N, C-alpha and C positions, 0 to 999 in steps of 0.2 A: 529377806525376801525382796523381789524386784518391785518397783513402783507399780501401783495398781493401774496407772495410766498407760503402762506398757503392756497390759494384758492382751488387748486386741491385736496389736502388732505381733506379739509373741505367738498368739493363736494362729494368725495368718501364716507367719513364717514357719511355725511348727507344722502346719498342714503341708507346706511345700517340702519340708524335710521328710515328712512321711512319704511323700511321692518319690523323693530322691532315693530313699531306702528301698521302697517297694520295687521300683523299676530297676535299680542297680543290682539288687540281690536276686532278681529273677534269673540273672545270668548263670548262677551256680546250678540252677535246674535246667536251663537251656542247653548247657554244654553237653552233658551226656545224652540229652534228648536229640539235639541236632547231630551229634556224632552218629547216631543210628540212622536218622532220616537221610543225611547227606553222605553217609559212608565215609567218615573221616577218621584219621589217625588221632591219637591223643594230642599231638602237637598242632594239627590242623584245627581240632575242636577249640583249642585255646585262642584261635583267631576271633572267637566271640568277645573275649576280654580285650583283645587288641583293638578291634573295630570300635568298641564302645568307649574305651578310655583314651584312645588316641585323639578322639574328638576334642578332649580338653586341651591338648597341646595345640592342635591346629586352630581351634576356634576361640581360645581364651582372650587374646588381645583384640581380635576383631569384635568379639562380643563386648569387651570393655569399651571399645571405641563407640560401638552402637549404643551402649548405655549412656554415654556422654551426650549423644545426639537426641535420644528419645526419652531419657529418664528411666529411673529404676522401676517405677510402678508399671509403665508400659512395657519395659523390658521383661518383667516377670510374665506378663500376659503373653508376649510374643514367644517367650521360651516354652510356655505351656502349649501354645499352638504348634510349635515345631515338634514337640514331643508327641502331640496327637497325630501329626503327619507321619512320624516315625512308626507309631503303633499301626496305622493303616497300611504302611508298606509291608507289614507282615502278611497281609492277605495275598498279594501277588507272589510273595516269597513262598508261602505255603502251597499255593496252587502249582508253582513251577518246581518246587523242591530244590531250587538253585541256591547254593550256599552264599554266592556273591550277593544275591538280593537280600538274604538275611543279614549279611554284614552291612549293606547299605541302610537297612532299617535300623540296625543297632547304632550305626554312626549318626544317623539323624536324631535318634533318641538322645545320644550322648551330646550332640550339639545343643539341643534344647536344654538339657541339664546344665551345660556349661554356662549358658546365659542366666539360668535361674540361680546357680551357685555363685556366680560372680556378683550378682545383685544381692543375694540374701545373706551371705556370710558377713559382709561389712555391716549389715543391719544388726546382726546379733552382737557383734563386737562393740558397736557404737550406740546401742540402744540404752546403755547405762554406763556406770563407772567401769574403767578398764580392769580394775582389780576383781570385779565380779564377772568378767567376761567368760572365764573358764566355766563358771557355774551355768551361765546361760547356754553356752555351747554344749555342755554336758546334757542339759535338758533336751536340746535339739538332737543330740546324738542318741539319747534314749528313745526319742520318737522315731528317729531314722532307723535304728537297729531293731526296734520293735516291729517296724514294717518289714525289716529284713527277716525276722523270725516268721512272719506271716506269709511272705511271698512264696517260699518253696512249698509251704503247706497248702496254700491256695492253688498253686500250680499243680501239685500232685492230686489234690482233691478234684479239681475241675477238668484237668486234662487227662490224668492217668487213672482216675478212680475205677473205670470199668474195663481197663485194657491190660492191667498187670504190669510186669517188669518190661521196660522198653528194650532191654537187652535181648529179649526172647523174640523180637519181631524179625520176620524175614523180609526179603525184597518186595514181595507182592503186597505186603501190608503196610509198607512205609508211607504210601500215599494216604492211607486212612489215618495214620499217625499224624502226618503233617496237617491234615484238615482240622485236627483237634485244636490247633493254635488260633484259628480264625475268630471264633466267637469271643474268647477271652480278650483278644487285642482290639476287637471292635468295642467291647465294653470299656476297656482302658481308654481308648481314644475319646469315647463319649464323656467319661468322667473328667479327663484332662480339659476338654472343651468347656465343660461346666465350671471348672475351676477358674477359667479365664474370666468369667462373669464375676466370681467372688473377688478376684483381684481388682478388676476394672471398677467395680462399684463399692470397694471397701474404703475405709478411712485411712488407709496406709499413706503416709506422707513421704515426700521425696527426701533423700539423704542430703544433708548439707555438710560438706567437709570443712573443718576449721583450718585456719591458716597455720603455718608452722615457720620455724626459724631457719629452715634448710634451703631457702631460695629455690634455685632450679637444679639442685643436685639430682643426678640420675638415681633411680631406685637401686641400681647395682652398686652404689656407694655405701649401702647399708648392709653390713655383713650379717646382722641378725635376720634380715629378710631373705637374703640369698641363701644363707646356710639353712634357714628355716624351710625354704622351698626344697632344698636338696633333701633335708630330713623327711619332709612330707612325701617327696617322690618315692623314697625307699619305704616309708610307712605304708602308703597306699598300695605299693607293689606287694608287700608282705601281707597286708590285710586281704587283698584280693586272692593271693595264693591260699591263705587260710580258708576263705569262704568259698572260692570257686573251684579249687582243686580237690576238696575233700570228697566230692562225689566221684571224680575220676580215680582218685587214689583207692577209695573203697571198691570201686568197680575193678580196679587193677588187682586187688588182693582177693577177689572172688565174692564180695558181698553183693546182695541183690537189693532192689528198691532203694537206690541211692539218691534219687532226685531231691529228697527232703533233708538230706544231711546238712546242707548249709544252715538250716534252722538251728542246729546244735551250736555252731560257731556263733550265730547271732544271739542265742540265749546267754552265752558267756559274755558277749559284748554288752548286753543289756545289764547284767549284774555288775559289770565294771563301771558302766555309766552311772548306776545308782550310787556307787561309791563317790564318783565325781560330784554328783548333785548334792549329796549330804555331807561330804567331808572336805571338799575344796571350796574356799581356801581356809576355812576355820580350823580344821584339824590336819590338813595335808596341803602343803604348798604345791604350786604348779610344777616347780623344778623337781621336787621329790617324787611327785606322781609320774613325771616323765622318766626319771632315773629308774624307778621301780618297774615301769612298763617295759623298758629296754631289757632289764635283767631277767624279768619273768619270761620275755619272749625268747631269749637265748636258752633258758632252762627248759621251756616247753618244746623247743625245737630238738633239743637233745632227747627229750622223751619220745618225740616222733621217730627220730632216727633209730633209737635203740629199744623202742617199745615193742611189745608183742603184737603180732598180727592175728592172733587168735583171741577168742573171748576170755576175759580175765577179771581178776578181783577189782581192779581200779574202776573198770567200766561198770561192774555190778554196784560198786559203792556210789557212783555218780548217777546211774540210770536205773539200776535194777529195782530199787525200792518203789519207783513210780510205775513200773510196768511198761514204760515207753518202749525200750529196747536195750539190748546190751551191745556194746561196741568193743572191738579190740583196743588194747591200750594205746597203740600207735595212732589210731583214728581219734581216740578221745583227746590225745595231746594236740592234734590238729585243731579240734574244736576249742580246746583251752587257749589256743593262740588268740582267739577272740577276746578273752579276758585281758591278755597283755596289750592288745592293740587299742582297745576302746578309748583310753584317756590320752592317746598321743595327739590326735587332732585337736581336741579342745584345749590342750595346754600349749601347743606350738603356736596357734593363731594369736592369742593375746601377747605371748612373748615376742613374736615377730612384729606385731603391728603397733606396739606401745609407742605413743608420742610421735607418730609419723605425720599427723595433720593431713594436709592436702595430698601427701604421697600415699595415703591409705588405699585409694582406689587402685593405683598402679601396683602396690604391693599385693593387694588382694588378687589381682589378675595373675601375678607371678606365682602366688601360692596355689591358685586354682590350676595353673598349668602343670603343677607338680603332680596332679592326679594322673598324668600320663604314666606314672610309675605303674599304675594298674594295667596299662596296655603292654608295657615292655617287659617288666620283671616276670610275670607269669609265663610269657612267651619264652623267655630265656630259661625259666625253670622247666618248661615243657620240653625244650630242645635238649637240655642237660639230661633229663629223665629218659628221653628217647635214645640218646646216644649211649648213655650208661646202661640202659635197661634196668635201672634200679630207681624207681620213683621214691621209695622210702628214703634211701640214702641221699637223694638229691635235695631233700629239704634242708640239709646242713648248710647249703650255700646261702640260705635266707638269713643266717646269722649276721651276714654283712650289713643287712638293713638295720638290725638292732644295735650294732656297734656304732653306726652313724648317728642313730637317734640318741644313743647314750652320750656321744660327743657333744651333740647340740645341747643336751640337758645339762651337762657339766660345764661346758665352756662356750659353745657357739652362740647361745642366746645372750651372753654377757658382752660380746664384742661390739664396740661402738665404732670401730674403724678397722681397716684391714691391716694396719700397722701394729695393732695390739689386741 
């Protein structure tokens, strides 16, 4: 167990990770929603993920520089304020129905999250021994993805509960549909502003990075960091594909009420994180967990591509007993990707940051920039699906992501120089 003195910092950072998950995984519900409001194609609708995740690439190093100037605690407060502003921008976007304004609001939310993530992830890694970092990150991931389970459900309950399937809306009623976004995002902005006070007056201490023997070496001279960032780029891309395209794919094969389907992917991620919390590192090493994640990802993608698109026994086995709903095999395997994805983030971070000393902050910024994979890869996936006219078959290209993750698990994290 972690030291009791770390409980309050863990609680505060855990609250932030809940916010990360809730705001991030609302996108899966927003995509089919905005597709109807703004009359978008599948490819255009995936601009939601691009605008949100590209903020991590554009803003990561500027935010890291800002943290050096104002400190990590004030940086977290500022990040929350930026997110509150992004939430409020949904109001003019809803009134105008302009997709560009929605994208601006999403980019602003992503910018605030970039600042929060750049500050909070090093906290979790350095809050205790490096060998238990994967366990701490798994706990944060469990909190994060639990919020991801709730976000689509909350969205569907409060936005769509009295209006039915968004796909049935005509042009005349789209304005009414857009207005449904205003109150939820006002509430979100208020909660984010309230969290600023929690951070401001908390006992959270500033991070102090230890010295290291590497002098002034560039962060790019550390292969395990650079390759870790590449692996995270492809991981975040395939994670977003699993969570944010499941609704579009279900819509594509004729299912209705698809805005809550992201929750199914999140449920499997939560189950996988529980394995990380209870089995790593005592029963399962970080390396083996990463290898297993990559292999499972490839197998589940094959299930997506070759699975049935009609209701079948696998779905009944997973869901039918609970009476929640039944899903076609292919959709079920998209959700199962969440199980393969969950332990990638918590295992790569400690493998990449071990013994970096004062270079930890720069390495963290580089790893955070890798979140841009969530902007680019789903967009590429969308274009491939649009050109081919076969969204189901397009999932096969995501195997590239798991092959790269597998390479990092087997060799990349062991490299201490580019020459060997």
